[in-house]
C-alpha positions in Angstrom: -0.3 19.0 11.6 0.3 16.8 8.6 3.5 15.0 8.2 5.3 15.7 4.9 5.1 12.4 3.0 4.2 10.9 -0.3 1.1 12.0 -2.1 0.2 9.7 -5.0 -2.7 9.7 -7.4 -4.2 6.2 -7.8 -6.6 4.5 -10.2 -10.1 5.7 -10.1 -9.3 9.1 -8.7 -8.2 7.8 -5.3 -4.9 9.0 -3.8 -2.4 8.3 -1.0 -1.6 11.0 1.6 -0.2 11.3 5.1 -2.5 10.9 8.0 -3.2 14.0 10.2 -4.4 14.3 13.8 -7.8 15.5 12.6 -8.3 12.3 10.6 -8.7 10.4 13.9 -12.6 10.6 14.2 -13.0 9.6 10.5 -10.5 6.8 10.8 -12.2 5.4 13.8 -15.6 5.6 12.2 -14.2 3.7 9.1 -12.7 1.0 11.3 -15.9 0.7 13.3 -18.1 0.5 10.2 -15.9 -2.3 8.8 -15.3 -4.1 12.1 -17.0 -7.4 10.9 -15.1 -7.2 7.6 -11.6 -6.6 9.3 -11.8 -8.5 12.5 -11.2 -12.0 11.1 -7.8 -10.9 9.7 -6.5 -7.9 11.7 -5.5 -8.6 15.3 -5.6 -4.9 16.3 -9.3 -4.4 15.5 -10.8 -5.5 18.8 -8.7 -3.0 20.7 -9.5 -0.1 18.3 -12.4 1.2 20.4 -12.5 5.0 20.0 -11.0 8.0 18.1 -8.2 8.3 20.7 -7.0 4.8 19.6 -6.9 6.2 16.0 -5.0 9.3 17.1 -2.4 7.1 18.9 -2.0 5.2 15.6 -1.6 8.4 13.6 1.0 9.8 16.0 2.9 6.5 16.0 2.9 6.6 12.2 4.4 10.1 12.4 7.2 8.9 14.7 7.8 5.9 12.4 8.3 8.3 9.4 10.5 10.7 11.5 12.7 7.7 12.5 13.1 6.8 8.8 11.6 3.4 9.6 8.8 3.3 7.0 5.5 5.1 6.8 1.7 4.7 6.9 -0.5 6.4 4.4 -4.3 7.1 4.2 -6.1 5.9 1.1 -8.7 8.5 0.2 -11.4 8.3 -2.5 -12.2 10.9 -5.2 -14.3 12.8 -2.7 -11.5 13.0 -0.1 -13.0 10.4 2.3 -10.8 7.9 4.0 -11.3 4.4 2.7 -8.2 2.4 4.0 -4.6 2.5 5.0 -1.4 1.1 3.4 2.1 1.2 4.7 5.5 -0.3 5.4 5.8 -2.2 8.7 9.4 -1.1 9.1 12.6 -0.9 7.0 15.8 -2.9 7.5 18.3 -0.5 6.0 21.2 -2.9 6.5 19.6 -5.7 4.5 17.7 -3.1 2.4 14.4 -4.9 2.8 10.8 -4.0 3.9 7.3 -5.4 4.1 3.9 -3.9 3.3 0.6 -4.2 5.0 -2.9 -2.8 4.0 -6.6 -2.8 4.6 -9.5 -1.4 2.7 -13.1 -0.7 3.5 -15.5 -3.4 2.2 -17.4 -1.0 -0.1 -14.2 0.1 -1.9 -13.0 -3.4 -2.8 -13.0 -4.7 -6.4 -12.1 -1.4 -8.0 -8.3 -1.8 -8.3 -7.6 0.7 -5.5 -5.4 -1.5 -3.3 -3.5 -2.9 -6.2 -2.7 0.6 -7.4 -1.8 1.7 -3.8 0.5 -1.2 -3.2 2.1 -0.8 -6.6 2.9 2.8 -5.7 4.6 1.8 -2.4 6.6 -1.0 -4.0 7.8 1.4 -6.7 8.8 3.9 -4.0 10.7 1.2 -2.0 12.8 0.2 -4.9 13.1 3.6 -6.6 13.4 6.3 -4.0 14.7 4.2 -1.2 16.9 1.8 -3.2 15.7 -1.3 -1.4 16.4 -4.8 -2.7 13.4 -6.8 -1.4 9.8 -6.2 -0.5 7.7 -8.9 1.2 4.0 -9.2 1.7 2.3 -11.8 3.9 -1.3 -12.8 3.9 -3.4 -15.4 5.6 -4.0 -18.4 3.5 -7.8 -18.0 3.7 -7.7 -14.2 2.9 -8.0 -14.5 -0.8 -8.6 -10.8 -1.5 -5.5 -9.9 0.4 -3.5 -12.6 -1.4 -4.7 -11.4 -4.8 -2.8 -8.1 -4.4 0.8 -9.5 -4.5 -0.2 -12.2 -7.0 -1.7 -9.6 -9.3 1.5 -7.5 -9.0 3.7 -10.4 -9.9 5.2 -11.3 -6.5 6.7 -14.8 -6.1 5.0 -17.2 -3.7 7.9 -18.3 -1.5 6.2 -20.5 1.0 3.8 -20.8 3.9 4.5 -19.9 7.5 2.5 -22.2 9.7 0.5 -20.6 12.6 2.2 -17.3 11.9 -0.3 -15.0 13.5 -3.0 -15.2 16.2 -6.2 -13.3 15.6 -8.6 -13.7 18.4 -8.7 -17.4 19.3 -7.6 -18.5 15.8 -4.1 -19.0 14.3 -3.6 -18.1 10.7 -1.0 -19.6 8.4 0.6 -17.0 6.2 1.5 -17.2 2.5 4.8 -15.4 2.0 5.3 -13.4 -1.2 8.5 -11.7 -2.2 9.7 -9.3 -4.9 13.2 -8.1 -5.6 14.2 -4.8 -7.3 15.4 -6.4 -10.6 12.3 -8.4 -11.1 10.1 -5.4 -10.3 12.0 -3.3 -12.9 11.2 -5.9 -15.5 7.6 -6.2 -14.5 7.0 -2.4 -14.6 8.9 -2.0 -17.9 6.5 -4.6 -19.5 3.5 -3.0 -17.9 4.4 0.5 -19.0 5.1 -0.7 -22.5 1.7 -2.2 -22.7 0.0 0.9 -21.4 2.0 3.0 -24.0 1.0 0.6 -26.8 -2.7 0.9 -25.7 -2.5 4.7 -25.8 -0.9 4.7 -29.3 -2.9 1.8 -30.7 -6.4 1.5 -32.1 -9.6 1.4 -30.1 -9.9 0.8 -26.4 -10.3 3.3 -23.6 -7.7 5.9 -24.7 -8.3 8.3 -21.9 -8.1 5.6 -19.3 -4.9 4.2 -20.7 -3.5 7.8 -21.0 -4.3 8.4 -17.3 -2.5 5.1 -16.4 0.6 6.2 -18.3 0.5 9.7 -16.8 0.2 8.2 -13.2 3.1 5.8 -13.9 5.3 8.6 -15.2 4.3 10.7 -12.2 5.4 8.0 -9.8 8.7 7.6 -11.6 9.3 11.4 -11.5 8.4 11.5 -7.9 10.8 8.7 -7.0 13.6 10.4 -9.0 13.1 13.7 -7.3 12.9 12.1 -3.9 16.1 10.1 -4.6 17.9 13.4 -5.5 16.8 15.0 -2.3 18.1 12.1 -0.2 21.5 12.2 -1.9 22.0 15.9 -1.0 
């Protein structure tokens, strides 16, 4: 059974989709293969010891979505193989805020995949859900994780000292924030540049056109989802 959820096309032919029960063995194999890569930053990795643990996570993600408290999505590559997870920790509907977390297999880093995935979720939070703030936190030493919000234009708002314990080590967290109005300005500028690249001379026209198509697809998806929620 697959939970109805978002299905986004990302850069490089990757996409986001809901997790299904039958993803559990592949998800565990991915975590296990990336244990040394993930364990310094993710406190849940040591306890993720078999496919049943993955199944429990998938089912908890389904309950989260059913409770309208956020969601977790699989990142799959162009061949349909799992390569990471991205999602909302929870949603504070009264304050209209949320936060995003993510992880990606080591061999898929450096390709823009996570930046594209997080951009899709931020756009959905502000567009379809009408939220006002999205937050991302990353360990001060986790430069790859920090690069995602910085690349997307998030503001660095401060550092939370000893914010998370991972094994026997405490991590300070850099806090990044984005509000809906700033995101609208950032995306308008980005889409204008993409459109200009498509219409201008030289460059990778097909790549730019694909970027513009994906951006428009995300906007249309958000508009349609918003209309459904208003019914």
